[in-house]
N, C-alpha and C positions, 0 to 999 in steps of 0.2 A: 108033158105040157109044152106047148109051142112058145117060142120066144115072144111072139106078139101077145100072148095071154099074160106073161109076166109084166110086160110093158103096160098092159091095160090095167092090171091089178095095182101096179105102182102108181099110175095116174089117178086112179080112183082113191088110193089111200093118202095122196097128198093133203087134201083138205082135212082129214081127220088127224094126220101128223101135226099140221099147223095148229089145229085146235088143242091138241095135247100140250103144246108149248105154253098155252095160256090156262091150262086146266090145273087148279090147285091140287087135285088129287094125283096128277102125274107125278111120277117119282122125282122129288126135288125140282120142282118147277124152276126155281132160281138157284137152287143150291145154296151152300154156305158162303155168304158173302160178307166182306168187310166194307163198310162205308165211313170215310172220314169226312166230317162236315164242319162248316163254318157258319155261325149264326150271323147273318148279314144285319139283322135288326139291331143287335146289341153294339154294333160298331158305331152307331149314331150316339150311344151313350158312353163312348169311350170305354167299352167293356169287350174284351176278346173272350169269346165263348167258342169252344171246341167240343165236338162230340164224335164218339167212335161208336158205331152200331154193328153188331154181329148177328146175322140171321142163323137161327137154330134149325128152323124148318119152314115149311110153307105158311105157317100161321103165327110164328113168334120169333122174337128177337130180344137180345139184351143190348143195352146201350149205357155208356158212361160219358158224362158231360163234365167239363172243366172250365171254369171261367175265371178271369183275372181282370181286375180293375186297377190300373196304375194310379199312382197318387194324383188326386185332383182337389180342387177347391170346393167348398159347399155351393149349392145353387144360389144363383143371385137373389132369389126371393128371400132366403134366409139372411144373407148378408146385408140386404137393403133394409130389413126390419130389425136389425140388431141396434139398439140405442146406444151401445157402448163402442160400436165399431170393431169389436175383437173377432167377430165371426169371420171377417175376411182374412184372418191369420191362420184359419184352421184348414188342414187338408187331410184327406182320408184315402185309404186303399183297401183291397179286399180280394177275396176269392170265394168260389163256392164249388162243391163237388156233388154231382147229381146222377146216381145210378138208377136205372129204370128198366122195367120190363115191358114189352110191347106185344100186344095181341092183335093181329091183323084180322079184321072181321071177315073178309072174303077169301082169306087164306092165300093171298098172293104176295107174301113178304118177300122183299120189303116195299111192296107197292100197295097203295090204297089206304082206306080209312083204318085207324088203329086206336085202341085204348091203351094208356100207358100208366100203371101205377108207379110211383116214384118215391125215393127218399132224397132229401137234400140237407147238406150242411153248409153253413154260411159263416164267414168270419170277416169282419171289417174292422179296421183300427185307424185312429186318427194319429197324425205325426205329433210329436210333443211340441207344444208351442207356448210362447210367453206373452203375458199382458201385464200392464201396470195398473195399479189401483192406489187409492189414498189409504194411508194408515197413520194413526196418531202416534207421534213419537214424543220423546222427552222435550223437544224443542219445537212442538207444534206438529202440524200435519206434513207428512213426508210421502214421497212416492216410492212405492215398493213394487216388486215384481213377483208375479206367481207363475208356475208352470203347470199346464194341464194337458192330460192325455186321456183317451178312452178307447173302448172297443165294444163291438156288438157281435154276438155269436148266437146261432140259432140252428135248430134241426126240426125238420118237418116231413110230414107224410102227405101224399096227395095223389090225385088222379088227373091225367092230362088227356085231352082228345086231339087228334091231328090227322093229317092226311099227307102221304108221301107219293110223289110223282117220279116216274122214270122218264128222263130226257135223253134217251139213247142208251147204249149198252154201258156206260161208265158214269153217267151223271144223274143225280137225283135232285129234287126240290122238296124239302121237307117243311110243311106248314104246321107250325105249333099253334092250334087254334086257340086253346085256353086251358088252364089247369086250376084246380082248387084243392085246398087241404087245410091242415092244421099245423101250426108251428109253435115251438116253444123257444122263447128268446131271452137272452140275458144282456143287459147293457151295464157297462161298468165305466164310471168316470172318476178319475183321481187327480188331485192337484197338490202341489207343494208351495209353500209360502211362509210368511211370517205374520200370523193372524193374532190380533189382540183378543182379550177375553169378550169385549163387546162384539167384535167382528164374528167370533165364533158363535155367539148367541144369535146374531143377525143371520148367519148362514144356516143355523138349525131352524130358525123360525121360517126362513124362505123355503127350505126343503120341505119342512112339514106342511107348508102352505101350498105346495104344488097340487094342482087339480088333476089327479090320476084316477080315473073311474075304475080301474081294475089292475091286478098285479100286485106284487110285493116290493116295497121300496124300503131299503136299508141305507143308513148313513152313518158315518164315522168321521166327526170333526175334532180335530186337535189343534194345539198352537202352531203346528208346522205342516199339517196335511188335512185334506178333505177327501173322503171317498164316498161315492154314491153307487149303489148296486140296484138294479131294477130288473125283476124277473116277471115274465108274463107269458101267457099262452093266447094265441089269437088265430082266427081263420086267415088263410093266406091265399093269394092269387098268383098263379103262374101265367105271366101274361103272353100276349101274341108274339110270334116270331117266324121268321123265314131263314131257312139254312139251305146252303148250297153244299151237295155231297159229292164225293168221287168214290166209285166202286172199284175195288181192287182185290 
């Protein structure tokens, strides 16, 4: 075969070779890639969320997300509506761990529309804080101090839908459209103080009178401590997010 025939065959093959680069059935269209991402949306809520995604093949990948919220005060809407003014003394922090599996519909992983079943574990705690209250003493009403702290933990299963775009060879933009699932949560609040018999009865009455439509509420009130445990299971939403990623 003459040289010019080789050149002609090569020229005719170029369009097909270029098409094969985008063909999901071509061997390892994108190969095994690692993508480290930062959730830009969560930064607005003072929450750092990092995710690492590893492609297994052209249609699937696995990812692990870690978030951390440093200590911050309660939202102003809660503080402003607290008649006793104690909510302003409360601060909280927490973290979450979210493993997920992704299935890319058009088999161009890590690019395109995907479905992602996920598992999430969450843990938030309040810093120990103190507040004053009136207590009846032998010489009349006196001011006393109680200390309060709490935690929220939960585990959930869900499904998220999203779309990931490649912005060049090393950059991605991951759009977490929305996710929904079911979560089981436990809230614990405990306090220490010096509570009279009448105050203990008042606390029990107030706790029993809480309007809680579902879940299990347990209480333990003594002369020196109060503990409330609330367990519930609820539908959960995994909200909108945008994450910038680097492929390496």
